[in-house]
PyMOL Python script that loads the backbone (N, CA, C, O; Angstrom):
from pymol import cmd

cmd.read_pdbstr("""\
ATOM      1  N   MET A   1      31.142  12.485  -2.246  1.00  0.00           N
ATOM      2  CA  MET A   1      31.139  11.331  -1.147  1.00  0.00           C
ATOM      3  C   MET A   1      29.531  11.229  -0.860  1.00  0.00           C
ATOM      4  O   MET A   1      28.933  10.153  -0.899  1.00  0.00           O
ATOM      5  N   SER A   2      29.015  12.262  -0.617  1.00  0.00           N
ATOM      6  CA  SER A   2      27.486  12.006  -0.133  1.00  0.00           C
ATOM      7  C   SER A   2      26.627  11.543  -1.172  1.00  0.00           C
ATOM      8  O   SER A   2      25.548  11.017  -0.898  1.00  0.00           O
ATOM      9  N   THR A   3      27.129  11.740  -2.664  1.00  0.00           N
ATOM     10  CA  THR A   3      26.304  11.124  -3.543  1.00  0.00           C
ATOM     11  C   THR A   3      26.407   9.506  -3.612  1.00  0.00           C
ATOM     12  O   THR A   3      25.506   8.735  -3.944  1.00  0.00           O
ATOM     13  N   THR A   4      27.750   9.179  -3.210  1.00  0.00           N
ATOM     14  CA  THR A   4      27.991   7.663  -3.091  1.00  0.00           C
ATOM     15  C   THR A   4      27.200   7.185  -1.903  1.00  0.00           C
ATOM     16  O   THR A   4      26.662   6.086  -2.036  1.00  0.00           O
ATOM     17  N   ILE A   5      27.050   7.771  -0.855  1.00  0.00           N
ATOM     18  CA  ILE A   5      26.249   7.353   0.406  1.00  0.00           C
ATOM     19  C   ILE A   5      24.691   7.220  -0.025  1.00  0.00           C
ATOM     20  O   ILE A   5      24.054   6.236   0.350  1.00  0.00           O
ATOM     21  N   ALA A   6      24.107   8.200  -0.799  1.00  0.00           N
ATOM     22  CA  ALA A   6      22.879   8.298  -1.137  1.00  0.00           C
ATOM     23  C   ALA A   6      22.471   7.029  -2.082  1.00  0.00           C
ATOM     24  O   ALA A   6      21.404   6.416  -2.062  1.00  0.00           O
ATOM     25  N   ALA A   7      23.581   6.808  -2.894  1.00  0.00           N
ATOM     26  CA  ALA A   7      23.370   5.783  -4.053  1.00  0.00           C
ATOM     27  C   ALA A   7      23.439   4.457  -3.305  1.00  0.00           C
ATOM     28  O   ALA A   7      22.690   3.530  -3.614  1.00  0.00           O
ATOM     29  N   LEU A   8      24.272   4.367  -2.390  1.00  0.00           N
ATOM     30  CA  LEU A   8      24.387   2.976  -1.578  1.00  0.00           C
ATOM     31  C   LEU A   8      22.938   2.783  -0.833  1.00  0.00           C
ATOM     32  O   LEU A   8      22.365   1.694  -0.817  1.00  0.00           O
ATOM     33  N   ILE A   9      22.449   3.885  -0.262  1.00  0.00           N
ATOM     34  CA  ILE A   9      21.215   3.804   0.730  1.00  0.00           C
ATOM     35  C   ILE A   9      20.035   3.259  -0.427  1.00  0.00           C
ATOM     36  O   ILE A   9      19.245   2.353  -0.160  1.00  0.00           O
ATOM     37  N   ALA A  10      20.065   3.950  -1.703  1.00  0.00           N
ATOM     38  CA  ALA A  10      19.072   3.637  -2.551  1.00  0.00           C
ATOM     39  C   ALA A  10      19.053   2.253  -3.059  1.00  0.00           C
ATOM     40  O   ALA A  10      18.038   1.624  -3.358  1.00  0.00           O
ATOM     41  N   LEU A  11      20.180   1.869  -3.122  1.00  0.00           N
ATOM     42  CA  LEU A  11      20.620   0.607  -3.628  1.00  0.00           C
ATOM     43  C   LEU A  11      20.201  -0.425  -2.544  1.00  0.00           C
ATOM     44  O   LEU A  11      19.697  -1.469  -2.960  1.00  0.00           O
ATOM     45  N   ALA A  12      20.337  -0.273  -1.315  1.00  0.00           N
ATOM     46  CA  ALA A  12      20.049  -1.067  -0.239  1.00  0.00           C
ATOM     47  C   ALA A  12      18.522  -1.088  -0.081  1.00  0.00           C
ATOM     48  O   ALA A  12      17.961  -2.144   0.209  1.00  0.00           O
ATOM     49  N   ALA A  13      17.820   0.078  -0.267  1.00  0.00           N
ATOM     50  CA  ALA A  13      16.479  -0.008  -0.142  1.00  0.00           C
ATOM     51  C   ALA A  13      15.711  -0.660  -1.286  1.00  0.00           C
ATOM     52  O   ALA A  13      14.619  -1.196  -1.098  1.00  0.00           O
ATOM     53  N   ILE A  14      16.340  -0.598  -2.539  1.00  0.00           N
ATOM     54  CA  ILE A  14      15.789  -1.409  -3.569  1.00  0.00           C
ATOM     55  C   ILE A  14      15.845  -2.876  -3.356  1.00  0.00           C
ATOM     56  O   ILE A  14      14.881  -3.613  -3.564  1.00  0.00           O
ATOM     57  N   THR A  15      17.019  -3.283  -2.928  1.00  0.00           N
ATOM     58  CA  THR A  15      17.413  -4.666  -2.599  1.00  0.00           C
ATOM     59  C   THR A  15      16.515  -5.202  -1.725  1.00  0.00           C
ATOM     60  O   THR A  15      15.985  -6.289  -1.956  1.00  0.00           O
ATOM     61  N   VAL A  16      16.204  -4.347  -0.417  1.00  0.00           N
ATOM     62  CA  VAL A  16      15.346  -4.910   0.577  1.00  0.00           C
ATOM     63  C   VAL A  16      14.046  -5.047   0.127  1.00  0.00           C
ATOM     64  O   VAL A  16      13.338  -5.944   0.587  1.00  0.00           O
ATOM     65  N   THR A  17      13.600  -4.206  -0.788  1.00  0.00           N
ATOM     66  CA  THR A  17      12.119  -4.181  -1.221  1.00  0.00           C
ATOM     67  C   THR A  17      12.110  -5.494  -2.237  1.00  0.00           C
ATOM     68  O   THR A  17      11.242  -6.365  -2.194  1.00  0.00           O
ATOM     69  N   TYR A  18      13.016  -5.484  -2.984  1.00  0.00           N
ATOM     70  CA  TYR A  18      12.955  -6.830  -3.937  1.00  0.00           C
ATOM     71  C   TYR A  18      12.861  -7.999  -3.217  1.00  0.00           C
ATOM     72  O   TYR A  18      11.981  -8.808  -3.513  1.00  0.00           O
ATOM     73  N   PHE A  19      13.699  -8.235  -2.236  1.00  0.00           N
ATOM     74  CA  PHE A  19      13.582  -9.559  -1.495  1.00  0.00           C
ATOM     75  C   PHE A  19      12.540  -9.763  -0.626  1.00  0.00           C
ATOM     76  O   PHE A  19      12.181 -10.902  -0.327  1.00  0.00           O
ATOM     77  N   SER A  20      11.987  -8.714  -0.164  1.00  0.00           N
ATOM     78  CA  SER A  20      10.865  -8.860   0.888  1.00  0.00           C
ATOM     79  C   SER A  20       9.648  -8.579   0.237  1.00  0.00           C
ATOM     80  O   SER A  20       8.671  -8.977   0.872  1.00  0.00           O
ATOM     81  N   CYS A  21       9.387  -7.990  -0.886  1.00  0.00           N
ATOM     82  CA  CYS A  21       8.096  -7.991  -1.504  1.00  0.00           C
ATOM     83  C   CYS A  21       7.735  -8.316  -2.928  1.00  0.00           C
ATOM     84  O   CYS A  21       6.617  -8.727  -3.240  1.00  0.00           O
ATOM     85  N   VAL A  22       8.734  -8.115  -3.798  1.00  0.00           N
ATOM     86  CA  VAL A  22       8.607  -8.473  -5.284  1.00  0.00           C
ATOM     87  C   VAL A  22       9.011  -9.969  -5.362  1.00  0.00           C
ATOM     88  O   VAL A  22       8.184 -10.688  -5.924  1.00  0.00           O
ATOM     89  N   ARG A  23      10.039 -10.512  -4.939  1.00  0.00           N
ATOM     90  CA  ARG A  23      10.470 -11.763  -5.121  1.00  0.00           C
ATOM     91  C   ARG A  23       9.392 -12.988  -4.451  1.00  0.00           C
ATOM     92  O   ARG A  23       9.024 -14.000  -5.046  1.00  0.00           O
ATOM     93  N   PRO A  24       9.031 -12.595  -3.109  1.00  0.00           N
ATOM     94  CA  PRO A  24       7.869 -13.732  -2.590  1.00  0.00           C
ATOM     95  C   PRO A  24       6.539 -13.567  -3.518  1.00  0.00           C
ATOM     96  O   PRO A  24       5.841 -14.563  -3.708  1.00  0.00           O
ATOM     97  N   THR A  25       6.233 -12.489  -4.018  1.00  0.00           N
ATOM     98  CA  THR A  25       5.072 -12.259  -4.914  1.00  0.00           C
ATOM     99  C   THR A  25       5.226 -13.044  -6.259  1.00  0.00           C
ATOM    100  O   THR A  25       4.349 -13.756  -6.748  1.00  0.00           O
ATOM    101  N   LEU A  26       6.399 -12.825  -6.756  1.00  0.00           N
ATOM    102  CA  LEU A  26       6.637 -13.603  -8.172  1.00  0.00           C
ATOM    103  C   LEU A  26       6.602 -15.166  -7.939  1.00  0.00           C
ATOM    104  O   LEU A  26       5.977 -15.935  -8.669  1.00  0.00           O
ATOM    105  N   LYS A  27       7.410 -15.582  -6.741  1.00  0.00           N
ATOM    106  CA  LYS A  27       7.556 -17.002  -6.615  1.00  0.00           C
ATOM    107  C   LYS A  27       6.105 -17.597  -6.274  1.00  0.00           C
ATOM    108  O   LYS A  27       5.912 -18.785  -6.530  1.00  0.00           O
ATOM    109  N   GLY A  28       5.187 -16.912  -5.771  1.00  0.00           N
ATOM    110  CA  GLY A  28       3.918 -17.527  -5.481  1.00  0.00           C
ATOM    111  C   GLY A  28       2.825 -17.398  -6.436  1.00  0.00           C
ATOM    112  O   GLY A  28       1.668 -17.716  -6.161  1.00  0.00           O
ATOM    113  N   ARG A  29       3.223 -16.897  -7.635  1.00  0.00           N
ATOM    114  CA  ARG A  29       2.337 -16.527  -8.714  1.00  0.00           C
ATOM    115  C   ARG A  29       1.693 -17.632  -9.214  1.00  0.00           C
ATOM    116  O   ARG A  29       2.406 -18.636  -9.204  1.00  0.00           O
ATOM    117  N   GLY A  30       0.433 -17.808  -9.708  1.00  0.00           N
ATOM    118  CA  GLY A  30      -0.064 -18.923 -10.102  1.00  0.00           C
ATOM    119  C   GLY A  30      -0.541 -20.332  -9.319  1.00  0.00           C
ATOM    120  O   GLY A  30      -1.191 -21.262  -9.796  1.00  0.00           O
ATOM    121  N   GLN A  31      -0.073 -20.202  -8.140  1.00  0.00           N
ATOM    122  CA  GLN A  31      -0.347 -21.334  -7.205  1.00  0.00           C
ATOM    123  C   GLN A  31      -0.615 -20.698  -5.692  1.00  0.00           C
ATOM    124  O   GLN A  31      -0.192 -19.605  -5.315  1.00  0.00           O
ATOM    125  N   ARG A  32      -1.348 -21.552  -4.973  1.00  0.00           N
ATOM    126  CA  ARG A  32      -1.503 -21.143  -3.436  1.00  0.00           C
ATOM    127  C   ARG A  32      -0.361 -21.233  -2.741  1.00  0.00           C
ATOM    128  O   ARG A  32       0.592 -21.882  -3.171  1.00  0.00           O
ATOM    129  N   ALA A  33      -0.335 -20.561  -1.540  1.00  0.00           N
ATOM    130  CA  ALA A  33       0.880 -20.458  -0.754  1.00  0.00           C
ATOM    131  C   ALA A  33       0.939 -21.863   0.140  1.00  0.00           C
ATOM    132  O   ALA A  33      -0.083 -22.356   0.618  1.00  0.00           O
ATOM    133  N   PRO A  34       2.185 -22.411   0.296  1.00  0.00           N
ATOM    134  CA  PRO A  34       2.110 -23.550   0.874  1.00  0.00           C
ATOM    135  C   PRO A  34       1.709 -23.535   2.342  1.00  0.00           C
ATOM    136  O   PRO A  34       1.866 -22.491   2.973  1.00  0.00           O
ATOM    137  N   GLY A  35       1.249 -24.515   2.879  1.00  0.00           N
ATOM    138  CA  GLY A  35       0.871 -24.558   4.178  1.00  0.00           C
ATOM    139  C   GLY A  35      -0.402 -24.047   4.559  1.00  0.00           C
ATOM    140  O   GLY A  35      -0.829 -24.178   5.706  1.00  0.00           O
ATOM    141  N   GLY A  36      -1.114 -23.392   3.525  1.00  0.00           N
ATOM    142  CA  GLY A  36      -2.376 -22.732   3.746  1.00  0.00           C
ATOM    143  C   GLY A  36      -3.571 -23.499   3.259  1.00  0.00           C
ATOM    144  O   GLY A  36      -4.599 -22.898   2.949  1.00  0.00           O
ATOM    145  N   SER A  37      -3.465 -24.902   3.175  1.00  0.00           N
ATOM    146  CA  SER A  37      -4.379 -25.674   2.740  1.00  0.00           C
ATOM    147  C   SER A  37      -5.652 -25.676   3.690  1.00  0.00           C
ATOM    148  O   SER A  37      -6.790 -25.692   3.221  1.00  0.00           O
ATOM    149  N   GLY A  38      -5.430 -25.661   4.846  1.00  0.00           N
ATOM    150  CA  GLY A  38      -6.684 -25.662   5.642  1.00  0.00           C
ATOM    151  C   GLY A  38      -7.297 -24.335   5.395  1.00  0.00           C
ATOM    152  O   GLY A  38      -8.506 -24.331   5.162  1.00  0.00           O
ATOM    153  N   GLN A  39      -6.720 -23.319   5.408  1.00  0.00           N
ATOM    154  CA  GLN A  39      -7.454 -22.076   5.134  1.00  0.00           C
ATOM    155  C   GLN A  39      -8.186 -21.956   3.808  1.00  0.00           C
ATOM    156  O   GLN A  39      -9.205 -21.304   3.579  1.00  0.00           O
ATOM    157  N   ASP A  40      -7.436 -22.750   2.936  1.00  0.00           N
ATOM    158  CA  ASP A  40      -7.933 -22.716   1.565  1.00  0.00           C
ATOM    159  C   ASP A  40      -9.383 -23.421   1.392  1.00  0.00           C
ATOM    160  O   ASP A  40     -10.352 -23.000   0.759  1.00  0.00           O
ATOM    161  N   ALA A  41      -9.226 -24.798   2.252  1.00  0.00           N
ATOM    162  CA  ALA A  41     -10.568 -25.499   2.282  1.00  0.00           C
ATOM    163  C   ALA A  41     -11.693 -24.740   2.933  1.00  0.00           C
ATOM    164  O   ALA A  41     -12.863 -24.660   2.556  1.00  0.00           O
ATOM    165  N   ALA A  42     -11.037 -24.125   4.123  1.00  0.00           N
ATOM    166  CA  ALA A  42     -12.339 -23.230   4.514  1.00  0.00           C
ATOM    167  C   ALA A  42     -12.917 -22.086   3.793  1.00  0.00           C
ATOM    168  O   ALA A  42     -14.120 -21.837   3.868  1.00  0.00           O
ATOM    169  N   LEU A  43     -12.054 -21.345   3.058  1.00  0.00           N
ATOM    170  CA  LEU A  43     -12.370 -20.462   2.224  1.00  0.00           C
ATOM    171  C   LEU A  43     -13.311 -21.072   1.135  1.00  0.00           C
ATOM    172  O   LEU A  43     -14.426 -20.576   0.971  1.00  0.00           O
ATOM    173  N   ASP A  44     -12.945 -21.996   0.484  1.00  0.00           N
ATOM    174  CA  ASP A  44     -13.594 -22.760  -0.639  1.00  0.00           C
ATOM    175  C   ASP A  44     -15.082 -23.097   0.084  1.00  0.00           C
ATOM    176  O   ASP A  44     -16.141 -22.701  -0.403  1.00  0.00           O
ATOM    177  N   ARG A  45     -15.001 -23.822   1.212  1.00  0.00           N
ATOM    178  CA  ARG A  45     -16.377 -24.122   1.851  1.00  0.00           C
ATOM    179  C   ARG A  45     -17.147 -22.874   1.920  1.00  0.00           C
ATOM    180  O   ARG A  45     -18.284 -22.894   1.448  1.00  0.00           O
ATOM    181  N   GLN A  46     -16.646 -21.672   2.496  1.00  0.00           N
ATOM    182  CA  GLN A  46     -17.497 -20.687   2.698  1.00  0.00           C
ATOM    183  C   GLN A  46     -17.886 -19.771   1.377  1.00  0.00           C
ATOM    184  O   GLN A  46     -18.846 -19.000   1.367  1.00  0.00           O
ATOM    185  N   ILE A  47     -17.067 -19.961   0.362  1.00  0.00           N
ATOM    186  CA  ILE A  47     -17.552 -19.465  -1.151  1.00  0.00           C
ATOM    187  C   ILE A  47     -18.761 -20.273  -1.609  1.00  0.00           C
ATOM    188  O   ILE A  47     -19.723 -19.735  -2.156  1.00  0.00           O
ATOM    189  N   ALA A  48     -18.663 -21.938  -1.305  1.00  0.00           N
ATOM    190  CA  ALA A  48     -19.798 -22.611  -1.800  1.00  0.00           C
ATOM    191  C   ALA A  48     -20.980 -22.403  -1.005  1.00  0.00           C
ATOM    192  O   ALA A  48     -22.039 -22.485  -1.628  1.00  0.00           O
ATOM    193  N   ASP A  49     -21.053 -22.119   0.393  1.00  0.00           N
ATOM    194  CA  ASP A  49     -22.149 -21.954   1.076  1.00  0.00           C
ATOM    195  C   ASP A  49     -22.788 -20.407   0.707  1.00  0.00           C
ATOM    196  O   ASP A  49     -24.010 -20.277   0.774  1.00  0.00           O
ATOM    197  N   LEU A  50     -21.986 -19.302   0.337  1.00  0.00           N
ATOM    198  CA  LEU A  50     -22.524 -18.205  -0.122  1.00  0.00           C
ATOM    199  C   LEU A  50     -23.119 -18.269  -1.499  1.00  0.00           C
ATOM    200  O   LEU A  50     -24.056 -17.549  -1.844  1.00  0.00           O
ATOM    201  N   ARG A  51     -22.552 -19.144  -2.261  1.00  0.00           N
ATOM    202  CA  ARG A  51     -23.264 -19.159  -3.704  1.00  0.00           C
ATOM    203  C   ARG A  51     -24.560 -19.956  -3.519  1.00  0.00           C
ATOM    204  O   ARG A  51     -25.618 -19.586  -4.029  1.00  0.00           O
ATOM    205  N   GLU A  52     -24.450 -21.015  -2.804  1.00  0.00           N
ATOM    206  CA  GLU A  52     -25.733 -21.930  -2.525  1.00  0.00           C
ATOM    207  C   GLU A  52     -26.861 -20.829  -1.910  1.00  0.00           C
ATOM    208  O   GLU A  52     -28.008 -20.899  -2.352  1.00  0.00           O
ATOM    209  N   GLU A  53     -26.549 -19.864  -0.943  1.00  0.00           N
ATOM    210  CA  GLU A  53     -27.566 -18.960  -0.474  1.00  0.00           C
ATOM    211  C   GLU A  53     -27.922 -17.860  -1.536  1.00  0.00           C
ATOM    212  O   GLU A  53     -29.052 -17.374  -1.586  1.00  0.00           O
ATOM    213  N   ILE A  54     -27.041 -17.538  -2.270  1.00  0.00           N
ATOM    214  CA  ILE A  54     -27.579 -16.762  -3.411  1.00  0.00           C
ATOM    215  C   ILE A  54     -28.573 -17.418  -4.295  1.00  0.00           C
ATOM    216  O   ILE A  54     -29.596 -16.864  -4.697  1.00  0.00           O
ATOM    217  N   ARG A  55     -28.232 -18.565  -4.557  1.00  0.00           N
ATOM    218  CA  ARG A  55     -29.177 -19.684  -5.481  1.00  0.00           C
ATOM    219  C   ARG A  55     -30.363 -19.572  -4.852  1.00  0.00           C
ATOM    220  O   ARG A  55     -31.339 -19.224  -5.517  1.00  0.00           O
ATOM    221  N   VAL A  56     -30.487 -19.830  -3.539  1.00  0.00           N
ATOM    222  CA  VAL A  56     -31.801 -19.935  -2.929  1.00  0.00           C
ATOM    223  C   VAL A  56     -32.370 -18.741  -2.762  1.00  0.00           C
ATOM    224  O   VAL A  56     -33.597 -18.794  -2.833  1.00  0.00           O
ATOM    225  N   LEU A  57     -31.914 -17.663  -2.562  1.00  0.00           N
ATOM    226  CA  LEU A  57     -32.475 -16.241  -2.434  1.00  0.00           C
ATOM    227  C   LEU A  57     -33.046 -15.839  -3.872  1.00  0.00           C
ATOM    228  O   LEU A  57     -34.171 -15.350  -3.977  1.00  0.00           O
ATOM    229  N   ARG A  58     -32.181 -16.079  -5.029  1.00  0.00           N
ATOM    230  CA  ARG A  58     -32.791 -16.024  -6.332  1.00  0.00           C
ATOM    231  C   ARG A  58     -34.020 -16.775  -6.528  1.00  0.00           C
ATOM    232  O   ARG A  58     -35.017 -16.284  -7.056  1.00  0.00           O
ATOM    233  N   ALA A  59     -33.942 -17.994  -6.090  1.00  0.00           N
ATOM    234  CA  ALA A  59     -35.285 -18.866  -6.300  1.00  0.00           C
ATOM    235  C   ALA A  59     -36.445 -18.357  -5.634  1.00  0.00           C
ATOM    236  O   ALA A  59     -37.564 -18.265  -6.138  1.00  0.00           O
ATOM    237  N   GLN A  60     -36.114 -18.031  -4.469  1.00  0.00           N
ATOM    238  CA  GLN A  60     -37.177 -17.261  -3.763  1.00  0.00           C
ATOM    239  C   GLN A  60     -37.761 -16.087  -4.283  1.00  0.00           C
ATOM    240  O   GLN A  60     -38.983 -15.964  -4.212  1.00  0.00           O
ATOM    241  N   ASP A  61     -36.998 -15.119  -4.847  1.00  0.00           N
ATOM    242  CA  ASP A  61     -37.163 -14.024  -5.522  1.00  0.00           C
ATOM    243  C   ASP A  61     -38.127 -14.255  -6.628  1.00  0.00           C
ATOM    244  O   ASP A  61     -39.192 -13.637  -6.634  1.00  0.00           O
ATOM    245  N   SER A  62     -37.807 -15.157  -7.623  1.00  0.00           N
ATOM    246  CA  SER A  62     -38.415 -15.794  -8.686  1.00  0.00           C
ATOM    247  C   SER A  62     -39.930 -16.198  -8.160  1.00  0.00           C
ATOM    248  O   SER A  62     -40.876 -15.699  -8.768  1.00  0.00           O
ATOM    249  N   LEU A  63     -40.181 -17.048  -7.097  1.00  0.00           N
ATOM    250  CA  LEU A  63     -41.221 -17.397  -6.695  1.00  0.00           C
ATOM    251  C   LEU A  63     -42.152 -16.381  -6.179  1.00  0.00           C
ATOM    252  O   LEU A  63     -43.315 -16.377  -6.583  1.00  0.00           O
ATOM    253  N   ASP A  64     -41.728 -15.500  -5.301  1.00  0.00           N
ATOM    254  CA  ASP A  64     -42.522 -14.431  -4.782  1.00  0.00           C
ATOM    255  C   ASP A  64     -42.897 -13.392  -5.964  1.00  0.00           C
ATOM    256  O   ASP A  64     -43.960 -12.779  -5.861  1.00  0.00           O
ATOM    257  N   SER A  65     -42.117 -13.187  -7.006  1.00  0.00           N
ATOM    258  CA  SER A  65     -42.557 -12.226  -8.099  1.00  0.00           C
ATOM    259  C   SER A  65     -43.416 -13.072  -9.167  1.00  0.00           C
ATOM    260  O   SER A  65     -44.041 -12.503 -10.062  1.00  0.00           O
ATOM    261  N   GLY A  66     -43.404 -14.372  -9.021  1.00  0.00           N
ATOM    262  CA  GLY A  66     -44.360 -14.981 -10.058  1.00  0.00           C
ATOM    263  C   GLY A  66     -43.401 -15.144 -11.385  1.00  0.00           C
ATOM    264  O   GLY A  66     -43.965 -15.367 -12.457  1.00  0.00           O
ATOM    265  N   ARG A  67     -42.208 -15.055 -11.352  1.00  0.00           N
ATOM    266  CA  ARG A  67     -41.343 -15.236 -12.540  1.00  0.00           C
ATOM    267  C   ARG A  67     -40.493 -16.538 -12.433  1.00  0.00           C
ATOM    268  O   ARG A  67     -39.266 -16.543 -12.338  1.00  0.00           O
ATOM    269  N   VAL A  68     -41.246 -17.576 -12.459  1.00  0.00           N
ATOM    270  CA  VAL A  68     -40.693 -18.960 -12.499  1.00  0.00           C
ATOM    271  C   VAL A  68     -40.073 -19.382 -13.834  1.00  0.00           C
ATOM    272  O   VAL A  68     -40.816 -19.553 -14.801  1.00  0.00           O
ATOM    273  N   PRO A  69     -39.011 -19.525 -13.918  1.00  0.00           N
ATOM    274  CA  PRO A  69     -38.534 -19.923 -15.467  1.00  0.00           C
ATOM    275  C   PRO A  69     -38.954 -21.246 -15.851  1.00  0.00           C
ATOM    276  O   PRO A  69     -39.062 -22.092 -14.964  1.00  0.00           O
ATOM    277  N   SER A  70     -39.212 -21.553 -17.074  1.00  0.00           N
ATOM    278  CA  SER A  70     -39.920 -22.839 -17.530  1.00  0.00           C
ATOM    279  C   SER A  70     -38.726 -23.931 -17.468  1.00  0.00           C
ATOM    280  O   SER A  70     -38.983 -25.126 -17.320  1.00  0.00           O
ATOM    281  N   HIS A  71     -37.460 -23.464 -17.584  1.00  0.00           N
ATOM    282  CA  HIS A  71     -36.435 -24.471 -17.320  1.00  0.00           C
ATOM    283  C   HIS A  71     -35.500 -24.172 -16.462  1.00  0.00           C
ATOM    284  O   HIS A  71     -35.181 -22.990 -16.332  1.00  0.00           O
ATOM    285  N   PRO A  72     -34.913 -25.116 -15.750  1.00  0.00           N
ATOM    286  CA  PRO A  72     -34.059 -24.902 -14.818  1.00  0.00           C
ATOM    287  C   PRO A  72     -32.702 -24.258 -15.261  1.00  0.00           C
ATOM    288  O   PRO A  72     -32.132 -24.546 -16.313  1.00  0.00           O
ATOM    289  N   GLN A  73     -32.217 -23.282 -14.267  1.00  0.00           N
ATOM    290  CA  GLN A  73     -30.919 -22.503 -14.378  1.00  0.00           C
ATOM    291  C   GLN A  73     -29.874 -23.273 -13.998  1.00  0.00           C
ATOM    292  O   GLN A  73     -29.943 -23.952 -12.973  1.00  0.00           O
ATOM    293  N   ASN A  74     -28.732 -23.255 -14.820  1.00  0.00           N
ATOM    294  CA  ASN A  74     -27.582 -23.911 -14.383  1.00  0.00           C
ATOM    295  C   ASN A  74     -26.907 -22.822 -13.427  1.00  0.00           C
ATOM    296  O   ASN A  74     -27.132 -21.621 -13.581  1.00  0.00           O
ATOM    297  N   PRO A  75     -26.044 -23.333 -12.404  1.00  0.00           N
ATOM    298  CA  PRO A  75     -25.365 -22.134 -11.824  1.00  0.00           C
ATOM    299  C   PRO A  75     -23.868 -21.774 -12.650  1.00  0.00           C
ATOM    300  O   PRO A  75     -23.269 -22.614 -13.322  1.00  0.00           O
ATOM    301  N   PRO A  76     -23.507 -20.661 -12.492  1.00  0.00           N
ATOM    302  CA  PRO A  76     -22.260 -20.435 -13.410  1.00  0.00           C
ATOM    303  C   PRO A  76     -21.142 -21.434 -12.912  1.00  0.00           C
ATOM    304  O   PRO A  76     -20.981 -21.929 -11.797  1.00  0.00           O
ATOM    305  N   ALA A  77     -20.454 -21.571 -14.020  1.00  0.00           N
ATOM    306  CA  ALA A  77     -19.196 -22.628 -13.733  1.00  0.00           C
ATOM    307  C   ALA A  77     -18.087 -21.852 -12.828  1.00  0.00           C
ATOM    308  O   ALA A  77     -17.756 -20.672 -12.936  1.00  0.00           O
ATOM    309  N   GLU A  78     -17.653 -22.717 -12.007  1.00  0.00           N
ATOM    310  CA  GLU A  78     -16.570 -21.939 -11.149  1.00  0.00           C
ATOM    311  C   GLU A  78     -15.259 -22.149 -12.033  1.00  0.00           C
ATOM    312  O   GLU A  78     -15.001 -22.999 -12.885  1.00  0.00           O
ATOM    313  N   THR A  79     -14.461 -20.987 -11.490  1.00  0.00           N
ATOM    314  CA  THR A  79     -13.298 -20.997 -12.305  1.00  0.00           C
ATOM    315  C   THR A  79     -11.964 -21.218 -11.329  1.00  0.00           C
ATOM    316  O   THR A  79     -10.838 -21.260 -11.824  1.00  0.00           O
TER     317      THR A  79
END
""", "prot")
cmd.dss("prot")
cmd.show_as("cartoon", "prot")
cmd.util.cbc("prot")
cmd.orient("prot")
């Protein structure tokens, strides 16, 4: 009898874990969460600002050290 109860408790724990953790993760794979477009736009803007800051700092470092490239460098492609 106690083995049956332990098996039922384990099955219930696995079921709860699947529906609360695994299934939502698989459902949202490869796409952004719905309703989060405002946050996504803000995050994209922040990333763009940080990339621009890195570009400016690298250019300033090149000028300070006297290592100015002869051709302009293109920023890395966004993925």
